[in-house]
C-alpha positions in Angstrom: 28.5 -25.8 18.4 31.8 -27.0 17.0 30.1 -30.3 15.9 27.5 -28.3 13.8 30.3 -26.3 12.2 32.2 -29.4 11.3 29.1 -31.1 9.8 28.4 -27.9 7.8 32.0 -28.0 6.4 31.8 -31.6 5.5 28.4 -31.2 3.8 29.8 -28.2 1.8 32.7 -30.2 0.3 30.6 -31.6 -2.5 29.3 -28.2 -3.6 32.8 -26.6 -3.3 34.4 -29.3 -5.5 31.5 -29.3 -7.9 31.6 -25.6 -8.3 35.4 -25.4 -8.8 35.2 -28.2 -11.4 32.2 -26.7 -13.1 33.8 -23.2 -13.6 37.4 -24.3 -14.1 36.6 -27.0 -16.7 33.6 -25.3 -18.3 34.0 -21.6 -17.8 31.1 -19.2 -17.5 29.7 -19.2 -21.0 26.9 -21.8 -21.1 23.4 -22.2 -22.5 20.3 -21.6 -20.4 19.7 -25.3 -20.1 23.1 -25.8 -18.5 22.4 -23.0 -16.0 19.0 -24.5 -15.2 20.6 -27.9 -14.6 23.2 -26.2 -12.4 20.5 -24.6 -10.3 18.6 -27.8 -10.0 21.6 -29.7 -8.9 22.2 -27.2 -6.1 18.5 -27.2 -5.2 18.5 -31.0 -4.9 21.6 -31.1 -2.8 20.2 -28.4 -0.4 17.0 -30.4 -0.1 19.1 -33.5 0.6 20.8 -31.7 3.5 17.6 -30.0 4.7 15.3 -33.1 4.8 16.7 -34.5 8.1 16.1 -31.1 9.7 12.4 -30.9 8.7 11.5 -34.5 9.4 10.9 -35.9 12.9 11.4 -39.4 14.0 8.6 -40.8 16.2 7.7 -44.2 17.4 5.0 -44.6 14.7 7.4 -43.8 11.9 10.4 -45.9 13.2 11.1 -49.0 11.1 12.4 -52.1 12.9 
């Protein structure tokens, strides 16, 4: 249980730092294209974290 919490915190560090820098340096007044990019960055990072959960390793897919 503690291991999962620690990994969750470590995986969240990038998003926390990114969001702090985004809002501190840029503020909240942005064009639609910036907000779309912001959303896609978050979506891509969540997919990066979620991919190992949805994939399974089997003997057929293992690379030697």
